[in-house]
N, C-alpha and C positions, 0 to 999 in steps of 0.2 A: 624504718620500713625495709624489710628484707626482700630482695629480688632474686634470691637464689632459687633455682629450679631443682627440686628434689622429689623423688618418688619414695624416699625412705619413710617407713613408719605409717604408710597409708593403711586404712582398713582394707581387709581382703576383698570386700565387695567392689572397691574402686579399681582393683587391678585390671579388669577388662578395659576400663576407660584409659588408664595409664598406658596400657599396651597398645591400644588403638591409636593414641596420639603419636606414638613413635613411628608409625608406618603410614598413616593416612596422608593423602595428597590433596592439594587445594581443589583439583578438578573432581575429587570424590565428594566434596562438601557442597559445592555450588558451581553453577555454570557461569557465574559472574566473578571473573578473576581481576586482580588489580591491573590497571593499564600498563602495557609493556614499556611506555615511556616514563614510568615512575610518577605519573600524575596521581591525583586524588589526595584527600586530606587524611593524614595518618590518625588513627583512633584505635581504641582497644575496649574490649568488654571483659568483665570478670564472670566466668562461668563457675559459680561457687557451689560445691557440693557440701552438704552438711548431713547430720543425722538427727532427726527429730523424733517425736513420739510415734510417728507412723513410718519410721525407717528412713532410708536415704531420701534426701530432698534437695531441691535446687532453690536458690534465692533469686527472686524476680522483683522488679519494680513496675509500677504503673505510672506512666508519664502524665503530667498534669494536662487537663483538657484545654488549657489556655495556650499551650505551646504552639509555635508556628509549624514545627515538623514533628511527626509521629505523636500527635496529641492523643492522650488517652490510651496509648498502646502499651501493653505489657512488654517488657524487655529485660535484658540483663543490665545490671549497672554498668556504666561506661560512658565514654565520650572521647572528644578529640584530645590529642596530645598538646600539652602546654610546653613552652620553651624550657621551663625548669625540669621537665621530665627527662630531658636528655635525648640521646640517640634514638630517632624514630625507627631505626632498623635493628636496635638492640634492646637493652634493658629499659629504655624509655617507654616502651609499650607496656611492660610489666608495672612500672611505677604509675603510669597513667591509669591502668585498670584498677589498681589498689586505691589511688588517690580519688578517682571518680566515685568508686564504691563508698569510700568514707564520706565524701561530700554529699552523696545522695541518700545514703542509708544510715550513716553514723557508726558503721561497724569499725572495730579496731583492727587495722591491717596486720598488727603483730600476731593476731590469732589465726591468720590465713597462711597456709603452706601452698605455695605455687608448685604444682607437680607436672605441668605441661603447657606447651604453647602450640596452638594449631596454626596452620598456614593462613596468611592474611587473605581476606576475601573482599569483594567490592559491592557497594550498594549504589547502583547507578543513579537512583533518584536523588540522593543526597551528595554523591561524589566522595563518600567516605571509604577509605581503605581500612578495614576493620581486622584487628588481630584478636582472636579469642584466647584469653589467658585462663587456664583451668586451675582452680584452687580447691583445697580441702580445708573446711572450716574446723580446724583443729581445736580452737578455743573460741566457741561462739560468744558473742556479746550482743546486748540488746540492739535492735534496729528499728528505725521508724523514719518517715520522711523528714529530712533536715530542712528543706525549703519547699513548702507546699506549692509555691509558684512553679516549681519544676517537677516535683514528685508527689503524686496523689496518694500512693500506697506502696508499702514494702511488704512482701509476703513470700512465704515458702510454699513450694508445691512438691508433694511426695512423688518420688520417681514411680511408685506403683500406680499413681493416678495418670502419669504421663504415658505409661505403657499399657494402660487399660484400653482395649479396643473400643469400648463404649464412649471414650472421651476423645476419640480421634476422628478427623474428617479432613476434607480439602476445603479451604476457605476461598471464596470467590470474590475477587476485588471488583469494584464497579467498572474498572477499565477492562475487565475480562480475564485478568491474570488469575491463575489458580495455583495454590500452594498448600503444603501441610499446615494443619492447625490442631490445637489442643483445647478442649473445652474443660477447664479445670476451675472448680469453685464457681465464682461469678465472672470469670475472665475467659476471653477468647484470645489465646496466644497464637499469633500468626506472623507472617512476614519473615524477616531475617532471623529473628529469635526462634520461631517455630521450625524453620528450615534447619537451623543448626542443631536444635534439640533432636529433631528427626534423624539427622545423620549420626549424632553421637549415640543415640539408642541403637541404631542399626549396626554401627561398627563395633559397639561394645557387646553385641549379641543379646541385648535386652529387648529388642523389638518383638512384639507379638503380632500375628496376622490381624490386619484391620481392613475395613471397607474403604478402599480408595475411590469408590464411586459415590460415596456420601459427600454431599455439598452443604456448606453453611455460609450465610452472608456475613460480612464483617460486623454487622450490627447485632450479631447473635447475643442473646442474654439467656442465662439459666432460668 
């Protein structure tokens, strides 16, 4: 499993993302930043870009409805660092992102080229300090839920669907929180995952004007 970070040989369409990663700061991605005292549980997610029949796409999973946290929620593959991943401030985050993606989707990590690492962010409700690891699916392999008790579905979403204003809205949490959401296929992508996608699209220059006054509930279905 290679944890080298390299932007060499990327497709030209990924250049805006690669360039944005080099300059964006944590405060530009989220208002929730890691605790200054170093608290929080280190974790990582794999933001994996591939190229499918409909052009550039992102790999997502849908968590099993039986899970205690984030049940049924679409997200990036990822999870907490294990001791064998190594340094939580260094390559351990990269190894964790690839390991978790393999455990959840069955992908072959050797086919993934890591081209960037975004600043770590914080999820207050779970206490996770999350590092987004960006990858290019240089050599795609078949993916599917490895453990149905944890992962209900593995799917890809065309970037063109994510940038389509018709698929964009603000999701309203029952507690009153409002945040970006994407209505793609039969899924409503919201929360941390949607917020991160929203910022990546913005700083890569891919965002198209959309109606930020449009509201959808978390139980939205196509």
